C-alpha positions as CSV (number, residue, x, y, z in Angstrom):
1,M,-89.3,-58.3,-17.7
2,D,-85.8,-59.4,-18.0
3,Q,-85.2,-56.9,-21.3
4,E,-86.8,-54.4,-19.3
5,T,-84.7,-55.0,-16.4
6,K,-81.9,-55.1,-18.8
7,K,-82.5,-51.8,-20.5
8,T,-83.5,-50.6,-17.4
9,N,-79.6,-51.3,-15.8
10,D,-78.4,-50.5,-19.5
11,E,-79.7,-47.0,-18.4
12,E,-78.5,-46.9,-15.1
13,V,-75.0,-47.7,-16.1
14,K,-75.3,-45.1,-19.2
15,T,-76.8,-42.3,-17.3
16,G,-74.4,-42.9,-14.5
17,D,-76.9,-43.0,-11.4
18,V,-75.5,-46.1,-9.9
19,K,-71.7,-45.7,-9.6
20,S,-70.2,-49.1,-10.3
21,P,-67.7,-50.7,-7.9
22,K,-65.0,-50.3,-11.1
23,D,-65.7,-46.5,-11.0
24,T,-64.8,-45.6,-7.0
25,K,-62.0,-47.8,-7.2
26,E,-60.4,-45.6,-9.9
27,K,-61.2,-42.1,-8.4
28,V,-60.0,-44.0,-5.2
29,E,-56.7,-44.6,-7.1
30,K,-56.7,-41.0,-8.7
31,K,-57.0,-39.9,-5.1
32,S,-54.2,-42.2,-4.1
33,V,-51.9,-41.1,-6.8
34,K,-52.6,-36.9,-6.2
35,H,-51.9,-37.8,-2.5
36,K,-48.8,-39.0,-3.5
37,V,-47.6,-36.8,-6.0
38,K,-48.6,-33.8,-3.7
39,E,-46.5,-35.6,-0.6
40,K,-43.5,-35.7,-3.2
41,I,-43.7,-32.4,-4.1
42,N,-44.5,-31.2,-0.7
43,K,-41.6,-33.6,1.1
44,V,-38.3,-32.2,1.0
45,D,-35.2,-34.3,-0.3
46,P,-32.3,-34.6,2.4
47,K,-30.1,-33.5,-0.4
48,D,-32.0,-30.4,-1.4
49,E,-32.1,-29.4,1.8
50,K,-28.0,-30.0,2.1
51,I,-27.3,-28.1,-1.2
52,K,-29.4,-25.0,0.1
53,E,-27.4,-25.0,3.7
54,L,-24.2,-25.5,1.7
55,E,-25.0,-22.5,-0.5
56,E,-25.7,-20.1,2.2
57,Q,-22.6,-21.3,3.7
58,L,-21.2,-20.4,0.4
59,K,-22.2,-16.8,0.5
60,Q,-21.6,-16.2,3.9
61,A,-18.2,-17.2,3.5
62,K,-17.9,-15.1,-0.3
63,N,-19.3,-12.4,2.3
64,D,-16.5,-12.8,5.4
65,R,-13.9,-12.8,2.8
66,A,-14.7,-9.5,1.1
67,R,-15.1,-7.8,4.1
68,A,-12.0,-9.3,5.0
69,Y,-10.3,-8.2,2.1
70,A,-11.8,-4.6,2.3
71,D,-10.4,-4.4,6.0
72,A,-6.8,-5.5,4.7
73,E,-7.3,-2.7,2.4
74,N,-8.1,-0.2,4.5
75,M,-5.3,-1.4,7.0
76,K,-2.7,-1.2,4.4
77,K,-3.8,2.3,3.4
78,R,-4.0,3.6,6.6
79,L,-0.2,1.9,7.3
80,Q,1.1,3.4,4.2
81,K,-0.1,6.8,5.4
82,E,1.2,6.5,8.9
83,A,4.6,5.2,7.4
84,D,4.6,8.0,4.7
85,N,4.1,10.5,7.6
86,A,6.6,9.2,9.9
87,K,9.3,9.5,6.7
88,K,7.8,12.6,5.9
89,Y,8.2,14.0,9.5
90,R,11.4,12.1,10.7
91,F,13.2,15.5,11.3
92,Q,10.8,16.6,13.9
93,Q,12.0,16.0,17.2
94,A,15.1,16.3,16.0
95,G,14.5,19.6,14.7
96,L,12.8,21.0,18.2
97,A,16.0,19.8,19.9
98,L,18.5,21.9,17.5
99,L,16.5,25.3,17.4
100,P,17.1,26.9,21.1
101,I,21.0,25.8,19.9
102,V,20.3,27.7,16.6
103,D,18.9,30.5,19.0
104,N,21.7,30.8,21.3
105,M,23.9,30.7,18.2
106,G,22.2,33.6,16.7
107,M,22.4,35.5,19.8
108,A,25.7,34.9,19.9
109,I,26.8,36.3,17.0
110,K,25.2,39.3,17.5
111,V,27.8,40.0,20.2
112,D,29.6,43.4,19.1
113,S,33.3,43.3,20.5
114,E,36.5,45.0,19.8
115,N,38.6,42.2,21.1
116,E,39.9,40.2,18.4
117,E,40.0,37.0,20.2
118,L,36.2,37.1,20.8
119,T,35.6,38.3,17.4
120,N,37.5,35.1,16.1
121,Y,34.6,33.0,18.3
122,V,32.0,34.8,17.2
123,K,33.3,34.2,13.7
124,G,33.6,31.0,14.6
125,F,30.0,30.5,15.9
126,E,28.5,32.6,12.3
127,M,29.9,29.5,10.5
128,I,28.7,26.8,12.9
129,Y,25.3,29.0,13.1
130,Q,25.3,29.0,9.1
131,Q,25.8,25.0,8.9
132,L,23.2,24.3,11.0
133,Q,21.0,26.5,9.3
134,R,22.1,24.9,6.2
135,V,21.0,21.3,7.9
136,L,17.8,22.9,9.2
137,E,17.0,23.6,5.6
138,D,18.0,20.4,3.8
139,E,15.5,19.0,6.4
140,G,12.5,21.1,5.3
141,V,12.7,23.5,8.0
142,K,11.7,26.8,7.0
143,E,11.7,30.0,9.4
144,I,8.2,32.0,9.7
145,E,8.5,35.4,8.0
146,A,6.4,37.5,10.7
147,E,8.0,40.9,11.4
148,G,6.1,43.3,9.6
149,K,3.5,41.1,8.4
150,P,-0.2,40.5,9.6
151,F,-0.9,38.7,12.7
152,D,-1.3,35.3,11.7
153,H,-3.3,33.0,15.0
154,N,-2.1,29.5,12.8
155,T,1.9,30.4,12.6
156,M,2.6,32.8,15.7
157,Q,2.0,33.5,19.3
158,A,1.2,37.0,20.7
159,L,2.9,37.7,24.0
160,M,2.7,41.5,23.5
161,Q,0.4,44.2,22.5
162,E,1.4,47.8,21.5
163,K,0.1,50.8,20.4
164,K,1.8,52.4,17.3
165,E,0.2,55.5,15.5
166,D,1.9,54.8,12.4
167,T,0.9,51.0,12.3
168,E,-2.2,49.0,11.8
169,P,-3.8,46.8,14.5
170,G,-2.8,43.4,13.9
171,I,0.5,44.0,12.5
172,V,3.4,41.8,14.0
173,L,5.6,44.5,15.5
174,E,8.6,42.9,16.9
175,V,9.7,38.8,16.8
176,M,10.8,37.9,20.5
177,Q,11.4,34.2,19.0
178,K,11.8,33.0,15.9
179,G,9.0,30.3,14.4
180,Y,10.1,27.2,12.2
181,M,7.8,25.2,10.0
182,L,8.7,21.6,9.3
183,K,7.3,21.1,5.3
184,D,3.3,22.0,5.8
185,R,3.7,21.7,9.7
186,I,4.5,24.3,12.6
187,L,7.5,23.0,14.3
188,R,7.8,26.2,16.6
189,P,5.5,29.3,16.7
190,A,6.9,32.7,16.6
191,L,6.6,34.8,19.8
192,V,5.9,37.9,18.8
193,K,4.9,41.6,19.5
194,V,1.6,42.8,18.0
195,S,-0.1,46.3,17.2
196,E,-3.1,47.4,18.8
């Protein structure tokens, strides 16, 4: 019987029907090791968290730097454009102040007189008028040619309309006050009489 019992015990061990304490201990150890590995995988190292945080800060800093650079470039371009315009149109205020003087000089030189003394004054006014015209031209101020041309609402202002048989509608009949351009900008529009 002893042999049969041994046989049976051996068979039981072989077949695995009965679990030995050694088997269960190995399984517990395996589970424990698996659990520890999972914990290590799931457990985030504080250094890794700090690295991620620093990477985010670096990314944000790079983004902020790029935006600041773009803002600075845009401001630089805008300031350069403003400086160019200020330089280009620096004569605008002075030109506007000089135009009434030029108009008055133009009327003064049209005076027709037989008085020699007055004629000498007119010649002096003509010389001053020509100097003023040269100064204006040197600064880029040009007269708007309007008489006999089609009315242009961008450079002219219609004060009157008149019917004229020989003339098409919308043609400037008379310039009542000369208009001037400063480079590509209107300094003063021409005041005109237009045909109906």
